[in-house]
N, C-alpha and C positions, 0 to 999 in steps of 0.2 A: 540465277534464282534471288529473291528478293531476302534480304537479312531475316525479315518478319512475315512468313508465309501466313496467309489468311485463308480464310474460307468463304471471304465475299463479306462485303461491306464492311471493311474495317476490321472484322472481327479475328483473333489469332485463330489459328488452326488447332483442330484437337489436341494434337501432341504439344504444341506451344503452350495451349490454356493448362493442359495437366502440369506442365513443366513449372509455369508460373503458379498456380495453387500450391504445389509443393513448395514452391519456394516461399511464400507470402504467409503461410501456415506456420512454416518454421521459425519465419521471422517473429511472428505473432506470440508463437509457443516459446520463444527464448525471451522476448521482452517480458512476458508474466511470470516465467520461471523465475527471472531475477528478481521479483519480489518478496518471494521467499526461500529462493536457495541459500542465500547468505544468514539467515536467521538463525539455523542450526551450528552454524560454525562461527557465530559473535565470541561465545567464552573463549576459543581457540585462536581469533584474531585478536581480543583482549589482551591474552598472555603473550603473544606474539609481539606487538607493539606496544605494550608496558601503558594500557588505557584503563582507567577506570570502568563502572558499567554504564554510568550514564554517558561517558564520551564515546564508548563504543555505538551507542545508540545511535552516533551521527551516521555511521555508515548506510544506515536504512533511511535514517530523515534526510540526508542529503539527497540521494536519489529521488524520491518522492517528492522533496519541494523543487528541483530541477526539471523532472516530469512536469511537475503542476504547472509551474510558469510558462514551459516552452508549448505545452498541448495548442492551447488556443492559437498559436501564429501558424499550425499546421497549414490550414486553407490557405493563407496569404501567401506563404513560402511556396505551396504547389504551384498557387496561381501565377506566382511572380519567376519560377524557375523551370517549371515543369515537373509532373509527378515522377517521372522515371529518375530524373537527377537528384530529385529532392530525396527519394527511396535509396537511392543509392549512396547518397552521402551520409543518410541516418543509418543505414548497415554499415559502411566502413567505419563511420565516427564509434557506434556502439562497440564493433567488435574491436578496435584499437585501443577504447577506453576500458574494455574488459580485460585485456590484456595489460596494461599499466596498472589496473587494480589487482591482479595476481603477481605484479611485480613490485608492488609498493613494500616499503621497508619501514614506514611510520605511519602512523594515524593520519597525519596531515595530507600524506602523498594517498592513503585508501579514499578519503574524503574527498578530494578534487578531484581523483579519477571516477569517484561514483557520481559525482557531479555532473562530468561530461557524459558518462554512462545515461544520465537522467536527461540531458540536454538533446544529446542525439536518438536516444530510445523512444523519445516523447512521441514523435511522430508514427512509429513503426505498426500502432494497434489501429488508428484511423486509416493509415496508407494502405494497411492491408486491407481492411473492410474496403475501400474505394476501388482499389485494383481488381478486388473478387467482383463487386457489383459491374464493374467496367467492362470485365471478358466475358461475363455469361450472360445470355439471353434472361427474361425476366421469369420464364419456366421454369429455370434450373438455379435461379439465384438463390431460392430459398435450401438448397440441397448444399450448395456451396459455404452458405452462412453457416447453416447446422456444423459442417466438419472444422469452419473456423472457430465456433464457438466452443466445440467440444476442445481444440488445441489450446485456447484460450484459458478454460477451466481445468485441462489437464497440468498446466504451469504450476499453478497453486499445489495440485496434487503431489505431484512428482518432485517440486521443489525441497520439502525437507527430506524426503527419503534420499534423492541424488546427493543433494548436499553432504547428508552424514554419512553416505556411502564415500563419496569422494573425499572429504575430510578424513574420515577413517583407514582409507586405503593408501591415502597419498598424501594431501595437504591440503589446509582449506584455502590456499590458493588456486584449486584445482576448480572449486565452485565459480572461478571467474574464466579461466583457461578453457572449460567446457564450451563456452561462447564462440572460440576463434573457430574451430572446424566448422561449426554451423554457420556463422557469418560468413565466412570465405566462400563456401560452396553455395548460399542464397546469393552473394554478391554476384558471381559468376553466373548462376542461372538468371537473374534478373537482367543483368546487362546483356546476354545474348537473347532472351527470349520476349523482354517485355519491350513493347514498341516505344517509341520517343513521343511524348504528349506534348501539345502546344502550350507554350508560355505567355504570360500576358504581363509585357515589361510596364505598362501602366497599372501594375497593382499595386496597392498601398497599403501600408501600416501604420495605425496610430504608435508611432516610437516614444510619443511621450506620455502615453497613459499605460503603454507596454512597460516604458522602462520604470515609472513611479512606482505600478503595481510589483513589478519583479524586485526592486528595492524593497518596498514595504516587506513583502512576503519574504526575502532573503535576510532584514534585519530581524525581524521578528523571529524567525527560525532561530539565527544566531543567538537572539536573547534566550529563548528556552532551553537553548542545548548547552549554555552556558552557565545560566542564571544561578544554578544550585552549586556549581562548582566555585562560583564568585561571590557567591553571599547576595545576589539578587541586586537589589537596589542600593546595597552597601557599596558597590562596587562603580566607578566612574564608568567604566567599558560597557556596563549594563544600561546605566543611564543614558549615555550616547546614541546605544543601538534602541532604545526606546524612543528617544527622541527622532532619530532617522526614522525607525518606522512609522509614527504618527504622523511626521510631517509628510512622509513621501504617500501615504495614504491619504492624507489630506489634501496634496497636490491631485494625487489621483480624481478624486472625487469631484473637486472643482473643476478641472479639465474635463472629465467625462461629462459634466452637465453642462457645459461652456462650449465644447468642439462639436463641429457639424458630424464626424465621423468618428465617433469615440471606439477606444478598443473594445469595450463593455457597452454596449447600448442600454439607457435606462428603461427603454420600454421593455425588455425582458424582466424587470421586476414588476410591473404591473399586472403581471400574469400571476396570479395565487398560488395556481398548482406551482409554477417555475421554483417561485420565491420559497415556498414550504418544501418542496422537495430537495433544493439546494441545502438549506437548512437541516432537512435530514439526514442528506446524504453526509453533510459535514460530521454529526455525530456518530454515523453508521462507519465512517470511514476512522473516526477518532477510536471508537471502541473495538473495533474488530483487529485491526492491525497495532493497537496497545496488548491485545492480549497475545496477538502472535509474537510482538517482542519478547513478553514476560514468560513465556513458557518454555521456550529452551532453555534458557539459562536457571529456570526452576527444575527443570526434570535434571539436568547435568550438574548443576552444582549443589543441590540442596537433597537431590536423589539419587544421585552417583549412577547416573545413567550414561553408558556409552553412547557416544553421539549417533551412531548408527541406529539404536534402540531410539533413541529418542525422534530420530527422524521417521521410525517406523508408526511410533506412536502419533505423530502429530499428522502423518500422511493421510487417514483416514477422513480427515474433517475435510478436506478438499471432495472425496468421493460424495460425501453428505451434500454438498454444495451442488455437485452435480446431478445427484438422483433427485435432489428439490428442484431444479432448474427443468427436468422432464416433467415434473408433477404439476409444475407451476404453469408449464407452457400449453399443460390440457386444462387446466382451470380457468386460465383468462379468457376472457370474455362471457363466461359463464359464473363466474364468482366475482363479486364487487372486490376490486382491487384493494379498497382500505380493509377488506377482511382478511386479504393473504398477506398486507403490510402487518396487520395486528397480530397474526399466528407467529410471523417472522420475528415481532418482536418478544411475544411472550416466549417462545423458544429460547431465544438468545439472553432475557431475562433469567429463564431457568438455568441455563448453564454459568452465568456467571455466578448466580446465587449458590450455585452448588459447589462452585470454584472457592467460595468463601468457606467453607467449611473443609477445604483440603488442608493435608498435613502430609509430609515426606512418607508417611505410611500408606497412603493411597493407592489402589491398585492401578496396574497397568490397564486393565479393562474398565475400570470406570473414568481412567483419563481418556481413553480411547473413546468410550459411549459418551461423555461429555463434549468432545471434541467434534463427534459425528452430528449430534444436537446442533452444536454450535454452528458448523457448517449447513445443516438443514435450514437452519434460522438465516443465514446470509443469503442462501437462495430464494427463501421467500420475501427476502427484503428486497435484495438488487435487481431482480429484472422487474417488479413491478413498479419500483420504485423509477428506473431508468426511463420506463415508458410515461408513467404517470406524471412525471417533472417535464417533460416534453407534448403532453399530448394534446393541449389547451394552447400552446404557442402556434402563430402563425407559419405557415411553411417556411416562409424565408427568413424566420428567426430560428429555427430548430438548430442549423449545424451550429450556430453561434450558441445557442443555450446549452448543446451538447457538451462545446467545447469548455464553457465555464462552468458547467456542474459538474465535469472531470476534474476541472482544477480546485475547485474548492472542497470535493472529495479527497483528494489527494494531499490538500493542504491539512484537512481533517485527519487523516491518518499521521501525517509526521509530526503535527500537534500533539496527538494522542501518543505517540512513542515519547515524545518529548517529557510531557508532561508525567507517565507513566515512569518513566525512569527516573524522574527529578524526585516524584513521591516516594519511589521506593527508597532512594538513597536517603532522604530526609527523614523519614518514618523510621526506617532502621536505627539511625542516630537516635532518635527518639525513644524509640522502643528499647533501643540497648542501655541509654541512660537510665529508665524506669525500671527494668528487669536487675540494671546493677544496684540498684538501692537497697536490694534484698540479700547482696552478694556479700558479706562482712565476716569479719573474723569471730564474731561473736554468735554466730548463726548456729543454732545446736545441731544443724544438719550436718555439718562438716564433725561433729563429734563421732559419728560413724565411721570406723575403718575403713571399710571400702571406699567411701567416699573420698574421706581424707587423703588415700593413697593416691589418687588420681588427681582431685582438685582440691588440694590445700592452699589455701590463702595466703598461708605464712611463707609460701616458698615460692620462688620465682617460676618453675614449670608449673606447679600448680596454678599460680594465677594466669599464666598464658593459656592453659588449660581451660579455666573457668571463662576465659576472655571468649575463648573460641566458640563454647558452646553457648555462653549469652548470645554472642553476635549472630550466631546460626537460628537462634529462637528469636531472635528480633528481627531478623530476616524474614522468617516464615509469618509473624504476623504484619508485616509491612506490605509481602504477597497479599495477604487476605484483605487488607486496608487500600490496596491497588484494584482488586477485584471488585470490592462494595462500589468505590467509586465510578469503575466502568460500570457496573449494573445500575447505579443512581443516573448516569447520563443517559443510559438506555431507555430508562423508564421514563424520562423526561421529554421526549420525542413524542409520547403518547397523543399530548392534545394536538399536534399537527395531523394526526389522521382527520381532525373534525374541518379540517382548514380544506383538503382537497376536495375539489367539486369534480362532477361529471363534465367530459368535455361535450359541447352542443354540435349538433349538426354533423359535418364529416372531418370534423378538425382532427379527429384522431383514426380517420379510417385508413390510414397507410401503415397503421401500426398493428402490431401483432396481438397487440392487449392493450384495451379501454375499460374503463371503470362502467361498471354497470350502473 
């Protein structure tokens, strides 16, 4: 009996097809799960490895940056080494990196392991799509991709809840260990059921362009992550990182416009839909993931939510996104895509504007409602944006365009998290100094015996208690400042709606959604 029985014409048998589908959907689910599962566990990681709040944000940004850099190489790696081999290496590397994350004893070890997770996990989403499209006939591809889409969207929904439960019941390390049994099962299943695909030894990658862009992105991210801690350009390290990032980006640009087959073809940016969509995606990635990183510590630190409760409050956001996907799918092709995007922006701006009025007294219902609305807003933004960005590109440029748009969206996400954490730290310090000016021994408020009993500025315990209260108030205002910044950034993309144009002819015919 052959190792990979088929129904004929090289297609896998029904049994093999089902097994492969389960494996690739689990792989996609695991990768998408890891974008949010660690969020609610960040305060616990922070205490475990003695990191500051802006430092522990590296756990999120390092994964996003590594995935962003490696995603565009998926096509080359698949062509050069074959789809099955690349898929198996990606699953194995992602699983081992997950184990290393869980075993880490320091912040450096976690960050390095997360980088490896991003490097190996970057290919799982595009490869899982490719496998499903390869093993199903055209008549069944829509159904297969629908199940795949549900799995990808279920990841962000399950992430906060599962992460909260694992951390509360066991340890934050299990948010990474959960990937081990899934990864091992997927690896074994794909090894047995997925047939070998042909490889092209002549496939080439523009290593100079890839290396220069990767160095520029990496140096920029380290600069953003460490800038607040090192006083920005008052530090020699930050100056060096800025010079490296600028120089590498300059080399990338020069090389891109002078080589025959660059890593990113300049012709992509002659299409105004693609250019506007890429910029749009950067801002959406920046605002959405920054808010995801801000809310768990707000709930757990300022509102004293248990970690499982925080996860349950954040989980419905993903349900809102899934519901919006279903609605947008029905409206696509009937409603102007720009209108769908405008609805998404409006809902997102409303959510951020509401967050600027939050205090630790806000109810759980209000937080959940805002999260659901924000999730719906993302649904109205993500699907139409994904299509309109590629709709007017020539077919031969769409795969490359999709890879680059994913790269810049992930970069926006990592930059947003870094900037939000840096601003939170800086504004907390500024607000603390401003509030402290009113805390003096001659303030008549301290003449009240009840107040002086706990907050007497003339005693060491009283001063410590006062400092804790002032710090808490400073943090609350700093969160408000961050949410205002994210709201303004979201409003700033509105002019891009005027740039998008309707695809001409049949250029978008193979897409589920086109502009009216």
